N, C-alpha and C positions, 0 to 999 in steps of 0.2 A: 658740448655733449649734454644731452638732456639727462637729468637725474643723477649727475655725477657727484659723488661724495669725496671729500678730502679730510685728512686728519690734521688738526691744528694742536700744537703744543701750547698748554696754558700756563703751567707752573711746575716747579719741581716738588716732589712729594717725598715722604719718608720711605715709601715702599721701594724695594730693590728693583734693579734693572730687569730682572727676569719676569717681573709681573707687568711690564709695560709693553705696549705694541712696538713693532719694529718701525724704524724711520726709513725714509726713502733712500738715504745714503748708506744704510746698514747692509752689510754683505750677507752672503748665504752662510749656512751652517758650517761650511768647510773653512771659512776665513774669519771666524769670529774671535779667534784668539789674537793677542797682540803679537807684533813681529811678523805680520803677514807678508813682509818683503821676501821671506823665504818660502812662499807658497808654492813656487815651482818645484822645489825639492819635496815638499809635502805631497804635491800631486804625483810626482814620479814614484814616491814610496807607495801611495795608495793604488796607483795604476798597477804596479808590480804585485801588490797584495791581491788585487782583484784578479789579475792574470793567473796567479798561482792558485787562487781560490777556485776559479773556473776549471783549472786543470786537476782539481781534486787534492791539492797540496796547500793547506792553510798553515802548516807548521813552519813559519818563517822565523829564523833566528834573529832575535831582537838585538840591535846594536845600540845600547843606551847612550854611548857617547855621541854617536852620529845623530840619534833622535833629539838629544838635547841641543845639539848645535844647529840643526836644521828644523827643529820643532815639528818633526814628523808625527803623524797621528794615525791611530788605528781606526777602523770603521766604527768600533764600539764607542770611541771617544767622540767621533763626529756625530754618531747617532744620539749620544747623550745630550746634545744641544738642540735636538728637536723639541719644539714646544707646541702648544695648541693655540687657542685664541683667548682673549680676555673673556671671562665668564659672562660679563654683561651682554656681549654680542649674542651668545647662544640663548641666554635667558630671554632677550628681546625677540629673537627669531621664533622661539617656541611659544612665547606668550601671545604674540600677534599672528602666529601661523604664517610667517613669511617664507613659504617653501616654494621651490621651483622644480618641477619634474625634470627639467633639462639638466639639472645638476647631477643626476644619476648617470654615470658614464660606464659603469661596469657592474656585473653581478655574476656570481658563481654560487656553488653550493655552500661555500663557507661565509661569504660576506657580500655586502654591497658597498660600492665606493661612490661617494658624492664629492664632486670637485667644484670648488668656488674660486673663480679667477681673482687676481689681486684687487680688482676694482669693486668687487662685491663687498657690502658693508661688513660681513662676517670676516672676510679675508683682510680687510683693511685693519682690523684689530688683531691680526695674528701676531704671535710673539717670537716667531723665527721665520726664516726663509729657507725652505717652505715650512708650513705648519701642518701638524697632523693630530687627529684625535681618533682614538680607537674606542668605540662605544659598543656595548653588548645590548642587543635589542631583543626584548621578549624573554621568556623563561626557557632558556636553551639548556637542554640536558647534555650529558657527556657523549655526544655524537651518536647516541642510540646503540653503542656497542655493549649492550647488556643482555643480549639474547641468552636464554638458558641452554644448557648442553643438549636438552631434548628438543630444542627449537621453539619452545614456548614463547609466544608473543612476538615472534620475528616479524609478523605481518605489520605490527605497529611501528617498528623501526624502519621498515621499508616505506610505510606511508610518510613517516617523518622526513626521510631523505628525499622523497618525491616532492612533498609540499614545501620544503625549505626554499625552493626556487621561487615561490610566489611572494609577491609584495605583501607585507603585513603578517606573514606567517610567523609564528613563534610567540604570539601574545598569549597571555594566561588564559583568555577565554577560549582559545583554540583547543587547549588541553583539557579544559573543563568539560568540553563537549565529548571528549573521549574518556569515558569512565575508567576503562581498564588501564589507561596511561598512568594514572595516579598509583594504582596498585603495582604496576610494573616497576616503578622507581621507588615506591615506598618501602619495599622489602630490602633494598640495597642501601638504605641510609640516604643522606643528602647528596644528590647527584647533580646539583646545579652549580657549574663551575664559577659563575659570577658571584657566588656567595663567599668565595675564598679570595682574599686580597692577594695572596702570592700568585694565584693563577691569573688574576687580572693584570698584575704587573708583568708577569712572564709573557702574557699575550701582547701587551703594549711594547715591550722590549723586542719581541720577535718580529712583530709587524714593522716597527720602526727601523730595525736593522735591515730587513729585506727591502724596505722602501728606500732607505738611504743608499744602499748599494746600487740599486737600479737607477736612482735619480742622478747619482754621480756618473754612472756609466753613460747616461744620456746627456751629459754635459750641462746639467741644470746649473751647477755652480759657475761655470764659465759664462753662461747666458746672463745670469744676475750680475756678475762682475762687469760684463760688457755694457749692460744697461746703465749701471752706475757711472761707468767711465764716460759714456756718451752724454748722459745728463749733466755731468760736471764739466764737459767740454775738454776732457783730457784725451789726447790721441785722436785717431781716425773717427769720423762721424758715422761710421757704419760697422757692421759685424756680419760675418758669414753665418752666425748663429741666430741673428735677428732679422725680422722683416722690415719693411719700410716704416712701420709704426712702432719699431723697437720692441716687438713682441717675439718670443721664441718661435722659430720656424717649425714646421711640421717635422717631427722626429726628434726634437730637442725637448728635454724635460722642462716642465713649466713650474714657475713659482705659484704660490697660492695656498689655499687651505684644503687639505685632503681629509675627508671624514669617512672612516671605515666603520660600517655598521655590521658587526660580527653576528652571524646566525649560529655557527657551530664552532666551538673551540677546537683547535688542532691538538692531536695527541701524537705519540711517538710514531704511529703508523701513518698519519695523514700530514705530518709537518712538511715533507718534501713537496707534496701537491699544493699545500697551502702557500708555501714559499713561491712556487711557480705562479700561482694565481695573483699574489701580491705584485710580483715582477710584471706579469701581463697587464695588470691594472694600471701601473705607472706608465708602461709603454702605450697603453690605450689613450691615456691623457696626453702623452707627448705627441701622438699621431693625430690629435684633433686639429682640424682646420679652424682657426679662430673665428672667421666670419660665419662659417656654417654653424659652428657650435653656439655662438652667441645669438645669432638670429633665429636659429631653429627653423621651423616650418612657417614662421610668420613673415609677413612682408611689410610690417609696420616700421615706423621710424625708430622705435625703442627696441633694444635688446632685452633679453630676460633678466640680465643683471641690472640694467637701468630700471626696469619695472619693479624689481625687488627693492632697489634703493629708494625708489619713489614712495614705497609703502612704509619706510622707516619713520617712526615718530621721534624726530630728533630731540625734542625737549625731554621725552621720557628716557631715551637711551643715554643722553648726556648726563641726566640726573643719576642714572645707574653707574655711569663711569665715575662721576664725582664721589658717590658713596663708596665705591670700591677703591678710591684714591688713585685712579688712573689719570695721569697728567696729560690727557688728550681729550678733545671734543671733536665731533663730526660736524662739518658744515657743508651745505650745498653750494655748488658753483654754477 
C-alpha cells in the first residue's frame, strides 16, 4: 500500500504508559484492566446498565461483592480511560497544515466531528482505542442566551445561531466585525466558557461519556477484540463484525481518532440535544462505507489517508517524538 506508515518501538523510557501510543495488540478501552478473562460478565453488567439507562432508570443498586469478583465497570470508569493522541502528532499536523476535508464527517449547531482512521498518522499515535480530543474553536460565547428582558440585542444572538453552521465561524475576527457584540457581552462580565478550566473539563467528560456509551452500543469493543484475535491467529479467521479486510462493517463502531471541534458549549437547557448530536455523530462514523469514505470522489490510486501520510516529514516528526520521550518512531513501508 502506497504511503503506509507503521509504528516501531525503539526503547523503553521513563514516562508512564498513559503517555505512549497504543500497540497493535492493545485492546479497547473496555478491556484495558487486568483480569479481562471476566470480560463477559463486565459486558453483561454494562449491557444491563445501558438498557436501564435507555428506559430512564439509571439508579442501579451496586453490588460491591459481585463487582469485585467479576470486575464489573460503570460507564464512567470506561470513559475515564479515553485518551487523545501524542501531542507531537497534532503539532506536526498543524505546523505543516496536513489537513484533509474528507475527515469532517459530521456537523451540527454545537460541534464538528473530524474522524481519522487507524492508518492515519495522527491516529497511529493515539493513546487509547478509540481516542478522542475535544477542542474549543474560536471565541465561543455562552450560547447567546443573554438577551435582555426587553429583547435588546436579540438579533445578534439569532445571527450567531445561524452563522455557527458555517465553517470557520467563531474566530475572533468575526466578532470584531460586529461592534455591538462586544458591548453585549461586556456588561455581563466574562462570558467565554473556554476561559474556565472547570467548564472545559466538564465538556470533555460529557462528550467522552456520550461517545463511550454509543461506541459500546455499536460493538466497537467487540470489533477491536476480533481484529486482535484474528491477527494473533487465535480462533476463527473471520468475524461477523469485520469485512474481508478485517475492518469494521457498516453499522459497527470504528476505532481511530475522533476530534470534536466545539462551537457552542452545552448548558442545562441544551445538554439533551447535545447528547443526541454526539450519539448521531458516532453512528454516522459507524455507517461509513470504508472504500467510499477513503477514496472520496477521487479515482486515483491513493486514498486521502495515504496522501496525508505521504506529506508527513518523518525526520521532523520522529525528532518531536524523541524530545517528548515517546518510545516510538514512524517508518514508511
